[in-house]
Structures are given as C-alpha cells and as structure tokens.
C-alpha positions in Angstrom: 178.1 127.7 43.2 177.7 123.4 44.7 174.3 122.2 46.1 174.7 121.0 50.1 171.8 119.2 51.5 171.2 118.3 55.2 168.9 115.5 56.4 167.8 115.2 60.5 167.2 112.0 61.7 164.6 110.2 59.9 164.3 111.9 56.0 164.6 109.6 53.4 166.6 111.2 50.9 164.7 112.8 47.8 167.0 111.0 44.3 165.8 112.8 42.1 166.5 115.8 43.6 170.2 114.6 44.3 170.5 113.7 40.3 169.3 117.1 39.2 171.3 118.3 41.9 174.6 116.7 40.7 173.4 117.8 36.7 174.2 121.5 37.9 177.0 121.2 39.7 179.1 118.7 38.3 182.2 118.8 39.7 182.1 115.6 42.6 179.7 114.5 45.5 180.0 114.0 48.4 178.0 112.3 51.9 178.4 111.7 54.7 176.3 109.7 57.7 176.4 109.7 61.3 176.2 106.0 62.3 176.6 105.4 66.3 180.3 106.7 67.5 181.7 107.1 63.9 180.8 109.3 60.5 180.4 107.4 57.4 181.7 109.0 54.2 182.0 108.9 51.0 183.1 110.5 48.4 183.5 110.6 44.0 183.2 112.1 40.3 180.9 109.7 39.6 177.4 111.5 40.6 175.2 108.2 39.9 177.8 105.7 41.8 177.7 108.7 44.7 174.0 109.0 45.3 173.1 104.7 45.1 176.2 104.6 47.5 175.0 107.3 50.1 170.8 106.2 49.5 172.3 102.8 50.7 174.0 104.0 53.3 171.2 106.0 54.5 169.0 103.3 54.3 171.0 101.4 56.5 171.7 104.7 58.9 167.9 106.5 58.5 167.7 108.1 62.1 170.4 110.2 62.3 171.9 113.6 61.0 173.2 112.8 57.2 174.4 115.7 54.8 175.0 115.3 50.8 177.2 118.1 48.6 177.9 118.0 44.4 180.6 120.6 43.9 181.0 123.3 41.5 184.8 124.3 41.5 185.7 127.5 41.8 188.9 126.5 43.7 191.2 123.4 43.8 191.5 121.0 41.3 188.3 118.5 40.2 189.4 115.1 41.7 187.9 112.9 44.2 190.5 114.3 47.3 188.9 118.1 47.1 184.7 116.3 46.5 182.9 117.5 50.1 182.7 116.9 52.9 186.4 117.0 54.7 187.8 115.7 58.2 188.4 119.3 60.3 192.1 118.6 60.9 192.3 115.0 60.2 190.0 114.1 62.5 187.2 111.3 60.9 185.1 112.3 63.8 184.0 115.4 62.6 183.5 116.5 59.0 182.2 119.8 57.3 181.1 120.5 53.7 180.6 124.1 52.5 178.2 126.4 49.9 179.9 128.9 48.6 183.1 131.1 47.8 185.4 131.3 51.6 187.4 134.4 52.1 190.6 135.2 51.3 192.5 133.9 54.2 191.8 130.0 53.3 192.4 130.3 49.3 194.8 127.7 47.8 198.5 129.4 47.5 199.9 128.8 43.7 200.6 125.6 43.2 198.3 124.1 46.0 195.8 121.9 44.7 192.9 122.1 47.1 190.1 123.8 47.1 188.9 126.9 49.6 186.9 124.5 52.0 189.8 121.7 52.0 192.0 124.5 53.2 189.9 125.6 55.8 189.2 121.9 56.8 192.4 120.9 57.3 194.3 124.5 58.4 192.3 126.8 59.4 189.0 125.7 61.5 191.5 123.2 64.0 192.9 126.5 65.3 189.1 127.1 66.3 189.4 131.2 65.5 185.7 131.8 66.0 186.2 129.9 70.2 183.1 127.3 70.6 180.6 126.4 68.0 178.1 125.6 70.9 178.4 129.4 72.3 176.7 131.9 70.7 179.0 134.4 70.3 181.4 131.6 68.3 178.3 130.5 66.1 177.7 134.0 64.9 181.3 135.0 64.5 181.8 132.3 62.2 178.4 133.2 60.2 179.4 136.3 59.7 182.9 135.4 58.3 180.9 133.2 56.0 179.5 135.9 54.5 175.9 134.3 53.4 177.5 131.5 52.8 176.5 128.5 53.9 177.9 125.2 56.2 177.5 122.3 57.5 179.3 120.2 60.3 178.8 116.8 61.2 179.9 114.9 64.1 180.8 112.3 66.8 183.3 114.3 68.7 182.4 114.2 72.5 183.8 118.0 72.5 180.4 118.9 71.2 177.4 119.2 72.2 175.4 118.5 69.1 175.6 116.3 66.4 174.9 118.1 63.3 175.2 122.1 63.1 173.5 124.3 60.3 175.3 127.6 59.3 173.7 130.3 58.0 170.3 127.9 57.7 168.2 130.8 56.6 170.3 131.5 53.4 169.6 128.1 52.4 165.7 126.6 52.5 163.7 123.2 53.8 161.5 121.5 51.0 158.0 120.1 52.0 159.6 116.9 52.6 162.0 117.9 55.6 165.1 118.7 53.5 167.3 121.7 53.8 168.6 123.1 50.8 171.5 125.1 50.3 169.8 126.5 47.5 167.9 126.1 44.3 170.1 124.2 41.9 168.7 120.8 42.0 165.6 122.3 40.3 165.6 121.4 36.7 163.0 123.6 34.6 162.2 124.5 30.9 161.6 127.7 29.7 157.9 127.6 30.1 158.7 127.5 33.8 158.1 123.2 33.8 159.8 120.2 35.0 158.2 117.5 32.9 161.1 117.3 30.4 164.5 117.8 31.4 166.0 115.6 28.3 167.9 119.3 27.6 169.0 119.7 31.2 168.4 122.9 31.1 168.7 125.3 34.3 167.1 128.5 34.8 167.1 131.4 37.0 166.2 130.6 40.5 168.2 133.5 42.9 170.8 131.5 45.1 169.9 133.9 47.8 166.8 134.7 47.9 164.9 131.7 45.5 163.9 134.2 43.5 162.6 132.5 39.9 163.1 133.9 36.8 162.7 132.2 32.9 164.8 135.0 31.9 167.0 137.1 33.2 168.0 140.5 32.1 172.0 140.5 33.6 173.3 138.8 36.7 171.6 140.5 39.3 168.9 138.8 40.4 165.8 141.3 40.2 164.3 141.2 44.1 167.3 141.6 45.9 170.2 142.3 44.3 172.4 139.1 44.2 175.1 138.9 41.7 175.4 135.4 40.4 178.7 136.2 38.7 180.7 137.4 42.2 178.2 135.8 44.2 177.8 139.1 46.5 174.6 140.0 47.8 173.4 144.0 47.5 174.8 146.0 47.3 178.2 144.6 47.8 178.9 143.3 44.2 182.6 143.5 43.1 182.4 142.5 39.2 185.5 144.1 37.8 184.0 145.3 34.6 181.1 146.9 36.4 181.8 150.0 38.8 179.1 152.6 40.0 176.0 152.3 39.3 176.5 150.3 36.3 176.5 147.5 39.0 172.8 147.7 38.7 171.8 148.8 35.9 169.9 145.7 34.9 168.1 145.4 37.8 164.0 146.2 38.6 163.5 145.3 41.7 160.7 143.4 42.3 157.6 142.9 45.4 158.5 139.3 47.0 155.9 140.1 49.5 
C-alpha cells in the first residue's frame, strides 16, 4: 500500500524506519526536500541508494519540510518514472506524493505505463478540480475525494500560502520523534511481537487504516475497525468481489480500542 513520511522543519529522518518501510514497499523510492526557492527531488529503484541520498540532502537542508515515499505498486509499471513524488503539471516548483489507490478517474488507460498518482499529478490536479487548496472548501473536497488516502504536497510556488500541505493527516500518525507516517508498514515484527530479530523480514498485521496490531489475523478485515486489506476500503464499504453481503464481515470480531 506504500509508505509515506513527512518531516517538519528541524525533524531528522529515522533511517531504520525508512529501510524497513522500503522492505515492505519495494517497488521504488523517492524524496523531496524544500531548498530555499526550489525543491530537490530524487527517485530510484534502489532503496539503499535513495535513503542514503535523502539523508545527505536532508542534512544540507534540515530546517525545511521534506517527504520520503516507498512504493507498493498497484497501477503502472515498476519504473523510476513511477516513483513518487511527481511534479504537478510538470511544474517542478510543486510536487506531490500519495499513499493509497486513487479514484478510477485517474487510473491509467490500457497501455499507459503511468501509475494512478502520476496520472493525477500530470493530468488531473493541474485542472484545479477542487479550487484553491488554501480554502477550507478546496481542502475538504480533496480529502473527501481521496476517500481515506493520504497525500503530501510541497511547493515553492508563491501562489500557495504554505510550503507544505498534508491531506488526511488524521489517517496516519505522528511518531514519538515528530515524524508523520501514513501507516505502520515501516515496523517489522517477529511472531512474538518483538522487533529484535529482522533477519527473516517478517511483517505482521498492523492495520493500515487504524493502526491496530494483530499477530495472527483471521481474515482480510481489521478486527478493530473493519478495514479490508484486500480492497483497501473501510467498513462497511468492502468491495471484494469474492465476498458478498454478510460474508464480507464474517471474519470480524470487533475489539474495544479505547
């Protein structure tokens, strides 16, 4: 489902978290760091190289907003060109990165090698379908359209009021060291729940939607919130074709997360 992280000015990246996130989301990696009047961007398929490069660039510009993204491919080819972030309308002053699956209107057509986020950045968002993102209405409409997905936009374009925009922030979480993550797929655990031994790179069930942790899952649905890890829709909107009616939630026993 990808992993997207955001860094406020002054926040240092957790390189271990980036490496583990890249293991869970291995189909390409990229970063963006605001650097005065421009945005420095890097993309590539080699996780170690991209993380090292990002760390070096961040060290040069530690007091500006930044993001890092590791991709789990759903639409589009696994290529460097499909690594986030993407320039909006080809204008390198504004870039975006996204976690999730966007609505069908931006899915690539048959034969189009681009990802859905790349299509959105290049063709859809330049039309300003939601109006100004500096308005409450524009932001609310975009977040509703994202339908639970998360998105970060960085810009040095003076037409924007801010340099960094984090959409559906509440769908992700802030770590103790001040980093925002779109989900928990940067945490690798052993069957006993420990994080001591990563040799086998076994990733256990953190719900991408609410963060609930289960060592053993009875099915694709989170027992805390009902989120479906197969179709990536929240309760009660599971769209898995193999599950209909009450069968969709037969595996759910909801727990109290209070």
